C-alpha positions in Angstrom: -59.1 -57.3 -49.2 -59.7 -60.9 -50.1 -60.1 -63.4 -47.3 -57.2 -65.9 -47.0 -58.4 -69.4 -47.8 -57.3 -72.1 -45.4 -56.9 -75.8 -46.2 -58.7 -78.3 -44.0 -56.6 -81.0 -42.4 -58.7 -83.6 -44.2 -57.5 -82.1 -47.5 -53.8 -82.6 -46.6 -54.5 -86.2 -45.5 -56.3 -86.8 -48.9 -53.3 -85.4 -50.8 -50.9 -87.8 -48.9 -53.2 -90.7 -49.6 -53.2 -89.9 -53.3 -49.5 -89.6 -53.4 -48.8 -92.9 -51.6 -51.2 -94.7 -54.0 -49.2 -93.2 -57.0 -45.8 -94.1 -55.4 -46.5 -97.8 -54.6 -45.8 -99.9 -51.5 -42.0 -100.4 -52.2 -41.1 -96.8 -52.3 -40.3 -93.8 -50.2 -40.6 -90.0 -50.7 -38.5 -87.4 -49.0 -39.7 -83.8 -49.1 -37.6 -81.1 -47.2 -38.9 -77.8 -46.1 -37.5 -74.7 -47.7 -34.4 -73.3 -45.9 -34.3 -69.8 -44.4 -32.6 -67.3 -46.7 -30.4 -64.5 -45.3 -30.4 -61.1 -46.8 -27.2 -60.4 -44.8 -25.7 -61.6 -41.6 -28.5 -60.4 -39.3 -31.5 -60.1 -41.6 -33.5 -63.0 -43.0 -35.9 -62.7 -46.0 -39.6 -63.3 -45.3 -39.9 -67.0 -45.1 -41.8 -68.9 -47.8 -42.4 -72.6 -47.5 -41.6 -75.1 -50.3 -44.7 -75.6 -52.3 -44.4 -79.4 -52.5 -43.7 -79.8 -48.8 -46.6 -77.5 -47.9 -48.9 -79.3 -50.3 -48.8 -82.6 -48.3 -48.2 -81.2 -44.8 -49.5 -77.7 -44.3 -46.5 -77.2 -42.0 -45.1 -73.7 -42.2 -41.7 -74.0 -40.3 -38.2 -74.3 -41.8 -35.7 -77.1 -40.8 -38.3 -79.8 -41.3 -38.5 -82.9 -43.5 -41.6 -85.0 -44.4 -41.2 -88.7 -45.3 -43.9 -90.9 -46.9 -43.4 -94.7 -46.6 -46.4 -96.5 -48.2 -47.2 -99.8 -46.5 -44.9 -99.3 -43.5 -46.7 -100.8 -40.4 -45.3 -98.5 -37.8 -45.9 -95.2 -39.5 -46.5 -94.3 -43.2 -46.1 -90.5 -42.6 -43.1 -89.4 -40.6 -41.9 -85.8 -40.0 -38.6 -84.4 -38.7 -39.0 -81.0 -37.1 -37.3 -78.6 -34.7 -37.6 -79.2 -31.0 -39.5 -76.7 -28.9 -37.1 -74.0 -27.6 -38.8 -71.3 -25.5 -35.8 -68.9 -25.8 -35.7 -69.0 -29.5 -39.4 -68.9 -29.9 -39.4 -65.5 -28.4 -37.6 -64.3 -31.5 -38.6 -66.8 -34.2 -42.2 -67.6 -33.3 -43.7 -70.7 -31.8 -42.6 -74.1 -32.9 -44.8 -77.2 -33.1 -42.1 -79.6 -31.9 -42.4 -83.4 -32.6 -45.5 -83.6 -30.3 -47.2 -80.8 -32.2 -46.4 -82.4 -35.6 -48.3 -85.5 -34.6 -51.1 -83.7 -32.8 -51.7 -80.8 -35.1 -50.4 -82.0 -38.5 -51.4 -85.6 -38.2 -47.9 -87.2 -38.7 -48.0 -90.9 -37.7 -44.6 -90.3 -36.0 -42.3 -87.3 -35.5 -38.7 -86.9 -34.5 -36.3 -84.0 -33.7 -34.7 -82.8 -37.0 -31.3 -83.4 -35.3 -31.9 -87.1 -35.3 -32.6 -87.4 -39.0 -29.1 -88.8 -39.9 -29.7 -91.7 -37.4 -33.2 -92.5 -38.3 -33.9 -91.8 -42.0 -31.3 -94.2 -43.4 -33.2 -97.0 -41.7 -36.5 -95.9 -43.4 -34.8 -96.3 -46.8 -34.1 -100.0 -46.1 -36.1 -102.4 -48.3 -37.4 -99.6 -50.5 -36.9 -100.0 -54.3 -37.8 -96.5 -55.3 -36.7 -93.2 -53.7 -38.7 -90.1 -54.7 -36.8 -86.9 -54.1 -36.4 -83.7 -56.2 -32.7 -83.5 -56.7 -31.3 -80.1 -57.6 -33.7 -77.9 -55.7 -31.8 -77.7 -52.4 -28.1 -78.5 -53.0 -27.1 -78.9 -49.4 -29.9 -81.4 -48.7 -29.1 -83.3 -52.0 -25.7 -84.2 -50.5 -27.3 -85.6 -47.4 -29.8 -87.8 -49.4 -26.9 -89.0 -51.6 -24.9 -89.8 -48.5 -27.7 -91.9 -46.9 -28.2 -93.9 -50.0 -24.5 -94.4 -50.6 -24.1 -95.4 -47.0 -26.6 -98.2 -47.4 -25.0 -99.2 -50.7 -21.6 -99.6 -48.9 -23.2 -101.6 -46.1 -24.8 -103.9 -48.6 -21.5 -104.5 -50.4 -19.9 -105.3 -47.0 -22.7 -107.8 -46.2 -24.4 -105.8 -43.5 -27.7 -105.6 -45.4 -29.3 -107.7 -48.2 -28.6 -105.6 -51.4 -31.6 -103.6 -52.8 -32.0 -102.6 -56.4 -32.6 -99.0 -55.2 -29.2 -98.8 -53.6 -27.1 -100.5 -56.2 -28.4 -99.6 -59.6 -31.7 -97.5 -59.8 -31.7 -93.7 -59.6 -31.9 -92.2 -56.1 -33.9 -89.3 -57.6 -36.6 -91.1 -59.5 -38.5 -87.8 -59.7 -36.0 -86.8 -62.5 -33.9 -89.9 -63.1 -30.6 -88.5 -62.1 -27.8 -90.7 -60.6 -27.6 -91.0 -56.8 -23.7 -90.9 -57.3 -23.6 -87.5 -58.8 -26.6 -85.2 -58.4 -27.2 -83.1 -61.5 -27.2 -79.4 -60.8 -30.5 -77.8 -61.6 -32.5 -81.0 -62.5 -36.0 -81.0 -61.2 -35.8 -77.2 -60.9 -38.7 -76.8 -63.5 -41.5 -78.0 -61.2 -44.5 -77.0 -63.2 -48.0 -78.5 -62.6 -49.4 -80.0 -59.5 -47.4 -82.4 -57.4 -49.7 -85.4 -58.0 -49.6 -84.8 -61.8 -45.8 -84.6 -61.8 -45.4 -87.6 -59.6 -47.8 -89.6 -61.6 -45.6 -89.3 -64.6 -42.4 -89.8 -62.7 -43.8 -92.9 -61.0 -44.5 -94.5 -64.4 -40.9 -93.7 -65.4 -39.5 -95.0 -62.1 -41.4 -98.3 -62.6 -39.8 -98.8 -66.0 -36.4 -98.0 -64.5 -36.8 -100.6 -61.8 -38.1 -103.3 -64.2 -35.2 -102.7 -66.6 -32.7 -103.4 -63.7 -34.1 -106.6 -62.8 
């Protein structure tokens, strides 16, 4: 039997630094964990984490979101994770919780996943590029679209200075689809390493932003 290779924490940190350099300081990346899949009402499939999410976090739990915000003073790497719940952990296994996400997975800051709708829209403010793989998780697509469109509405009502990313550029710069109507199945073909794919998409996104100015 082959030994299972583990990835050092320093390697995950190096991957995040590489991605933030590719993204640029005016951008934000949102990477959700894979959802739990049910075989039937009472039985779940064996859980497998989303490859891109695991690539930069090493975090193995569902119901989590990683956010990279290059240049943000308070925290460039933010995680949203499940709260600790001793009763549920008896059945589902131990949870890291927000404290564990910062202590064991080196997030600069971490919040309960239930608070994401209140906190993440604020992280999108003043960002001209949003990196998110639309079409992979349909339910989460709708949440991202809702956050961006909510900021767009606030800008039109004068509550925020309008940003190019809210008003004209694609929400999903990883595939170029419109943030008004996510394309079903786009970004589903995720071949190659995450840095290689994002490197090409970042160049495309830069052209998109320049063309809207």
